[in-house]
MIDOSE-1310 file (N, C-alpha, C; in nm, 2 decimals, decimal comma, always signed):
residues 161
mtkt	-4,66/-2,34/-3,93/-4,49/-2,27/-3,99/-4,46/-2,19/-3,92; -4,55/-2,06/-3,89/-4,45/-1,96/-3,80/-4,39/-1,97/-3,68; -4,52/-2,07/-3,58/-4,46/-2,14/-3,49/-4,32/-2,18/-3,54; -4,28/-2,31/-3,58/-4,18/-2,37/-3,64/-4,07/-2,24/-3,65
iitl	-4,09/-2,19/-3,75/-4,02/-2,07/-3,76/-3,95/-1,96/-3,63; -4,05/-1,95/-3,55/-4,01/-1,85/-3,44/-3,96/-1,90/-3,32; -3,96/-2,05/-3,33/-3,90/-2,17/-3,26/-3,75/-2,17/-3,27; -3,72/-2,20/-3,42/-3,64/-2,22/-3,48/-3,53/-2,07/-3,44
lafi	-3,55/-1,95/-3,48/-3,54/-1,84/-3,44/-3,48/-1,81/-3,25; -3,56/-1,86/-3,17/-3,55/-1,82/-3,03/-3,43/-1,99/-3,02; -3,43/-2,08/-3,08/-3,32/-2,18/-3,03/-3,17/-2,12/-3,08; -3,15/-2,02/-3,20/-3,04/-2,01/-3,23/-3,02/-1,88/-3,17
fltk	-3,05/-1,79/-3,12/-3,07/-1,67/-3,01/-3,03/-1,74/-2,88; -3,07/-1,85/-2,87/-3,04/-1,87/-2,75/-2,86/-1,95/-2,73; -2,86/-2,05/-2,85/-2,72/-2,12/-2,85/-2,63/-2,00/-2,85; -2,67/-1,87/-2,93/-2,54/-1,78/-2,91/-2,55/-1,72/-2,78
itsa	-2,62/-1,70/-2,71/-2,59/-1,68/-2,59/-2,51/-1,74/-2,49; -2,54/-1,86/-2,51/-2,48/-1,99/-2,39/-2,34/-1,97/-2,44; -2,33/-1,95/-2,62/-2,17/-1,97/-2,63/-2,11/-1,85/-2,62; -2,15/-1,77/-2,57/-2,06/-1,63/-2,55/-2,00/-1,60/-2,47
qlta	-1,89/-1,57/-2,46/-1,80/-1,58/-2,36/-1,75/-1,42/-2,28; -1,72/-1,35/-2,20/-1,64/-1,23/-2,15/-1,52/-1,27/-2,14; -1,46/-1,20/-2,21/-1,30/-1,25/-2,20/-1,26/-1,10/-2,20; -1,18/-1,05/-2,05/-1,14/-0,87/-2,07/-1,01/-0,89/-2,16
ksac	-0,96/-0,80/-2,19/-0,88/-0,75/-2,25/-0,75/-0,69/-2,16; -0,65/-0,75/-2,21/-0,55/-0,67/-2,11/-0,49/-0,57/-2,17; -0,48/-0,42/-2,07/-0,51/-0,32/-2,05/-0,32/-0,28/-2,10; -0,27/-0,31/-2,13/-0,15/-0,33/-2,14/-0,10/-0,39/-2,25
glft	-0,17/-0,43/-2,33/-0,16/-0,53/-2,45/+0,02/-0,62/-2,47; +0,09/-0,64/-2,59/+0,22/-0,75/-2,59/+0,30/-0,63/-2,52; +0,36/-0,68/-2,42/+0,52/-0,63/-2,36/+0,64/-0,69/-2,46; +0,69/-0,55/-2,50/+0,77/-0,53/-2,57/+0,88/-0,48/-2,54
idvl	+1,01/-0,54/-2,49/+1,14/-0,53/-2,43/+1,23/-0,45/-2,62; +1,27/-0,35/-2,58/+1,39/-0,30/-2,66/+1,49/-0,30/-2,60; +1,59/-0,41/-2,64/+1,72/-0,45/-2,52/+1,78/-0,33/-2,58; +1,79/-0,26/-2,69/+1,92/-0,16/-2,72/+1,92/-0,05/-2,71
ngtl	+1,75/+0,00/-2,70/+1,67/+0,11/-2,62/+1,67/+0,14/-2,47; +1,68/+0,00/-2,37/+1,67/+0,00/-2,30/+1,51/+0,05/-2,20; +1,43/-0,03/-2,31/+1,27/+0,01/-2,28/+1,17/-0,08/-2,28; +1,06/-0,07/-2,22/+0,90/-0,17/-2,17/+0,84/-0,10/-2,24
nnik	+0,82/-0,13/-2,35/+0,65/-0,10/-2,45/+0,70/+0,08/-2,42; +0,82/+0,14/-2,44/+0,90/+0,28/-2,49/+0,86/+0,35/-2,34; +0,88/+0,28/-2,22/+0,93/+0,34/-2,16/+1,07/+0,31/-2,06; +1,13/+0,39/-2,03/+1,27/+0,39/-1,95/+1,25/+0,35/-1,80
pnvn	+1,35/+0,31/-1,78/+1,28/+0,27/-1,62/+1,35/+0,36/-1,51; +1,37/+0,49/-1,57/+1,37/+0,59/-1,48/+1,25/+0,63/-1,46; +1,17/+0,62/-1,51/+1,01/+0,72/-1,52/+0,93/+0,70/-1,43; +0,91/+0,80/-1,36/+0,80/+0,77/-1,24/+0,71/+0,67/-1,23
eqef	+0,67/+0,61/-1,09/+0,54/+0,57/-1,04/+0,40/+0,59/-1,14; +0,39/+0,71/-1,13/+0,28/+0,73/-1,16/+0,26/+0,68/-1,34; +0,39/+0,74/-1,40/+0,37/+0,73/-1,56/+0,37/+0,60/-1,57; +0,44/+0,49/-1,50/+0,41/+0,34/-1,51/+0,29/+0,28/-1,53
reql	+0,21/+0,39/-1,40/+0,13/+0,34/-1,33/-0,02/+0,32/-1,47; +0,03/+0,50/-1,51/-0,08/+0,53/-1,62/-0,04/+0,47/-1,75; +0,10/+0,42/-1,78/+0,11/+0,34/-1,93/+0,07/+0,18/-1,92; +0,14/+0,14/-1,82/+0,11/-0,03/-1,80/+0,04/-0,03/-1,65
pcyt	-0,11/+0,00/-1,68/-0,19/-0,05/-1,57/-0,20/-0,21/-1,51; -0,16/-0,28/-1,59/-0,21/-0,40/-1,61/-0,13/-0,46/-1,49; -0,05/-0,41/-1,41/+0,04/-0,45/-1,28/-0,05/-0,57/-1,22; +0,02/-0,64/-1,14/-0,08/-0,74/-1,05/-0,05/-0,70/-0,91
isqq	+0,06/-0,67/-0,91/+0,13/-0,61/-0,76/+0,16/-0,48/-0,73; +0,17/-0,40/-0,67/+0,22/-0,28/-0,62/+0,25/-0,32/-0,49; +0,40/-0,27/-0,46/+0,44/-0,29/-0,31/+0,59/-0,26/-0,27; +0,59/-0,21/-0,18/+0,70/-0,20/-0,09/+0,79/-0,34/-0,11
tdst	+0,88/-0,36/-0,14/+0,97/-0,47/-0,16/+1,04/-0,49/-0,02; +1,13/-0,41/+0,04/+1,18/-0,39/+0,19/+1,23/-0,28/+0,16; +1,28/-0,25/+0,27/+1,37/-0,09/+0,31/+1,47/-0,04/+0,22; +1,55/-0,16/+0,17/+1,62/-0,10/+0,08/+1,57/-0,10/-0,09
cgra	+1,50/-0,23/-0,10/+1,49/-0,20/-0,29/+1,37/-0,10/-0,30; +1,30/-0,08/-0,19/+1,19/+0,03/-0,22/+1,05/-0,02/-0,30; +0,95/+0,05/-0,35/+0,85/+0,00/-0,46/+0,89/-0,08/-0,56; +0,78/-0,15/-0,59/+0,82/-0,23/-0,71/+0,67/-0,26/-0,77
lfyk	+0,66/-0,27/-0,91/+0,54/-0,32/-0,95/+0,55/-0,44/-1,05; +0,44/-0,53/-1,00/+0,53/-0,71/-1,05/+0,39/-0,71/-1,15; +0,43/-0,72/-1,29/+0,35/-0,75/-1,36/+0,37/-0,94/-1,33; +0,31/-1,05/-1,29/+0,34/-1,13/-1,25/+0,32/-1,27/-1,37
drdv	+0,20/-1,20/-1,45/+0,19/-1,31/-1,56/+0,25/-1,31/-1,66; +0,32/-1,20/-1,66/+0,44/-1,14/-1,79/+0,58/-1,17/-1,74; +0,60/-1,20/-1,60/+0,72/-1,25/-1,52/+0,84/-1,11/-1,57; +0,74/-0,99/-1,52/+0,87/-0,89/-1,53/+0,84/-0,78/-1,41
ivyl	+0,94/-0,75/-1,35/+0,96/-0,61/-1,20/+0,97/-0,54/-1,28; +0,96/-0,39/-1,23/+0,96/-0,25/-1,25/+1,03/-0,20/-1,10; +1,15/-0,20/-1,09/+1,23/-0,19/-0,95/+1,20/-0,03/-0,96; +1,12/+0,04/-0,91/+1,08/+0,25/-0,93/+1,18/+0,29/-0,86
qrky	+1,21/+0,26/-0,75/+1,32/+0,36/-0,67/+1,46/+0,30/-0,78; +1,54/+0,18/-0,76/+1,62/+0,13/-0,80/+1,64/+0,16/-0,96; +1,52/+0,25/-1,02/+1,56/+0,25/-1,18/+1,59/+0,12/-1,27; +1,55/-0,01/-1,25/+1,56/-0,09/-1,36/+1,41/-0,18/-1,36
ievg	+1,44/-0,26/-1,48/+1,35/-0,35/-1,52/+1,42/-0,49/-1,53; +1,36/-0,61/-1,44/+1,37/-0,72/-1,44/+1,25/-0,81/-1,57; +1,35/-0,87/-1,61/+1,26/-0,98/-1,70/+1,33/-1,11/-1,68; +1,21/-1,22/-1,63/+1,23/-1,37/-1,61/+1,21/-1,43/-1,73
pafk	+1,24/-1,59/-1,69/+1,26/-1,68/-1,78/+1,17/-1,70/-1,87; +1,05/-1,69/-1,79/+0,87/-1,67/-1,82/+0,78/-1,61/-1,88; +0,88/-1,48/-1,93/+0,87/-1,34/-2,00/+0,76/-1,39/-2,09; +0,66/-1,31/-2,12/+0,54/-1,38/-2,24/+0,54/-1,21/-2,26
gkls	+0,62/-1,18/-2,39/+0,63/-1,06/-2,48/+0,72/-1,07/-2,54; +0,75/-0,96/-2,63/+0,83/-1,00/-2,75/+1,00/-0,92/-2,71; +1,08/-0,95/-2,73/+1,23/-0,91/-2,67/+1,30/-0,85/-2,85; +1,34/-0,73/-2,83/+1,39/-0,69/-3,00/+1,55/-0,81/-3,09
iplm	+1,60/-0,81/-2,91/+1,67/-0,96/-2,96/+1,67/-1,05/-2,88; +1,68/-1,18/-2,93/+1,60/-1,33/-2,88/+1,72/-1,35/-2,78; +1,73/-1,25/-2,61/+1,85/-1,30/-2,54/+1,78/-1,40/-2,46; +1,69/-1,42/-2,46/+1,62/-1,54/-2,32/+1,65/-1,64/-2,39
galr	+1,77/-1,72/-2,31/+1,77/-1,86/-2,35/+1,91/-1,87/-2,45; +1,96/-1,75/-2,48/+2,05/-1,75/-2,58/+2,20/-1,78/-2,50; +2,28/-1,86/-2,57/+2,40/-1,92/-2,54/+2,50/-1,77/-2,47; +2,55/-1,79/-2,39/+2,65/-1,71/-2,33/+2,76/-1,66/-2,45
dglf	+2,81/-1,76/-2,45/+2,94/-1,74/-2,58/+2,90/-1,67/-2,74; +2,72/-1,65/-2,75/+2,69/-1,62/-2,85/+2,63/-1,49/-2,86; +2,68/-1,41/-2,75/+2,59/-1,28/-2,74/+2,70/-1,16/-2,80; +2,77/-1,20/-2,80/+2,90/-1,07/-2,85/+2,86/-1,00/-2,98
kwlg	+2,84/-1,09/-3,06/+2,74/-1,03/-3,22/+2,65/-0,89/-3,19; +2,56/-0,91/-3,09/+2,44/-0,85/-3,03/+2,53/-0,70/-2,95; +2,60/-0,76/-2,83/+2,58/-0,66/-2,74/+2,77/-0,64/-2,73; +2,83/-0,69/-2,77/+3,00/-0,70/-2,76/+3,06/-0,73/-2,66
npki	+3,17/-0,69/-2,58/+3,23/-0,73/-2,45/+3,16/-0,67/-2,35; +3,17/-0,77/-2,23/+3,04/-0,70/-2,12/+3,18/-0,64/-2,03; +3,11/-0,53/-1,94/+3,20/-0,44/-1,91/+3,25/-0,50/-1,79; +3,21/-0,57/-1,73/+3,19/-0,63/-1,58/+3,17/-0,83/-1,59
kdtd	+3,23/-0,86/-1,61/+3,19/-1,04/-1,65/+3,21/-1,12/-1,48; +3,08/-1,16/-1,45/+3,12/-1,26/-1,33/+3,11/-1,42/-1,35; +3,11/-1,47/-1,28/+3,08/-1,64/-1,35/+2,92/-1,66/-1,39; +2,83/-1,62/-1,29/+2,67/-1,65/-1,35/+2,63/-1,52/-1,40
wdaf	+2,69/-1,39/-1,41/+2,58/-1,27/-1,46/+2,72/-1,21/-1,55; +2,69/-1,11/-1,62/+2,74/-1,03/-1,73/+2,69/-0,85/-1,70; +2,78/-0,77/-1,68/+2,72/-0,66/-1,73/+2,78/-0,57/-1,82; +2,66/-0,52/-1,89/+2,73/-0,44/-2,06/+2,66/-0,29/-2,02
qtqy	+2,79/-0,21/-2,05/+2,75/-0,04/-2,08/+2,66/-0,05/-2,23; +2,55/-0,02/-2,17/+2,50/+0,04/-2,33/+2,47/+0,21/-2,31; +2,41/+0,23/-2,44/+2,41/+0,36/-2,45/+2,29/+0,47/-2,33; +2,23/+0,35/-2,30/+2,14/+0,43/-2,19/+2,16/+0,43/-2,08
gtlv	+2,25/+0,30/-2,02/+2,31/+0,28/-1,90/+2,34/+0,15/-1,92; +2,30/+0,04/-1,80/+2,33/-0,12/-1,80/+2,26/-0,21/-1,83; +2,29/-0,30/-1,88/+2,24/-0,41/-1,95/+2,31/-0,52/-1,84; +2,22/-0,60/-1,74/+2,30/-0,72/-1,70/+2,20/-0,85/-1,71
lhye	+2,26/-0,97/-1,77/+2,23/-1,08/-1,79/+2,27/-1,19/-1,71; +2,18/-1,21/-1,64/+2,24/-1,36/-1,56/+2,19/-1,49/-1,63; +2,31/-1,61/-1,60/+2,29/-1,73/-1,66/+2,28/-1,84/-1,59; +2,22/-1,96/-1,65/+2,21/-2,05/-1,56/+2,23/-2,15/-1,68
kgkv	+2,35/-2,26/-1,67/+2,38/-2,34/-1,72/+2,38/-2,30/-1,89; +2,49/-2,16/-1,86/+2,55/-2,09/-2,00/+2,46/-2,03/-2,06; +2,32/-2,06/-2,01/+2,24/-1,97/-2,10/+2,19/-1,83/-2,05; +2,10/-1,76/-2,12/+2,07/-1,61/-2,02/+1,88/-1,70/-1,99
rviq	+1,94/-1,68/-1,81/+1,80/-1,71/-1,78/+1,73/-1,53/-1,70; +1,77/-1,44/-1,68/+1,73/-1,32/-1,60/+1,75/-1,22/-1,72; +1,72/-1,10/-1,77/+1,75/-0,99/-1,78/+1,70/-0,88/-1,69; +1,80/-0,75/-1,66/+1,76/-0,64/-1,60/+1,85/-0,52/-1,67
fstq	+1,74/-0,46/-1,69/+1,80/-0,30/-1,78/+1,82/-0,19/-1,67; +1,85/-0,08/-1,70/+1,86/+0,00/-1,61/+1,95/+0,16/-1,67; +1,91/+0,28/-1,61/+1,92/+0,39/-1,75/+2,06/+0,43/-1,62; +2,09/+0,36/-1,53/+2,23/+0,39/-1,46/+2,32/+0,33/-1,49
tteq	+2,45/+0,40/-1,51/+2,54/+0,30/-1,53/+2,59/+0,20/-1,42; +2,70/+0,13/-1,42/+2,73/-0,02/-1,36/+2,80/+0,04/-1,21; +2,84/+0,17/-1,23/+2,89/+0,20/-1,11/+2,80/+0,25/-1,02; +2,68/+0,31/-1,08/+2,54/+0,32/-0,98/+2,45/+0,24/-0,96
lslc	+2,45/+0,17/-1,05/+2,31/+0,03/-1,08/+2,36/+0,00/-0,92; +2,25/-0,04/-0,84/+2,22/-0,15/-0,75/+2,12/-0,21/-0,72; +2,11/-0,35/-0,75/+2,02/-0,44/-0,78/+1,99/-0,50/-0,65; +1,87/-0,58/-0,65/+1,78/-0,61/-0,53/+1,84/-0,76/-0,55
q	+1,86/-0,84/-0,47/+1,88/-0,95/-0,48/+1,73/-1,04/-0,41
């Protein structure tokens, strides 16, 4: 009887060990973009590199993009790029996170209710002047495909292509 109980307990213990998995939690948690305040997890695009590294340490690559665009932090698994010298954040179509306004995939014609009229309008993008700086939306087939936001005005902003 004792041998059976010990064997049963050993079996249960071993099955618990073999089913255990190591999963690392993201150091950053869920990415939240506040479109109207121009923040990524409450961080403005104009903070320095050290602050980004401390507050969002889960970047996949930190590198010099080229001589004109400067350093950038890439969060490839979330489709976010922070251009540090240019002081803007780019959110791609595969963004994994939360948007305060559901802009990604939204129809270009339906944006007025949230953003008003764009300050600059082009065939494939619109630039909106905001309280914090500039919001640029890029379109594909009439729907928002890329979001860029900066603390700089439309006159100061210089985007990387």
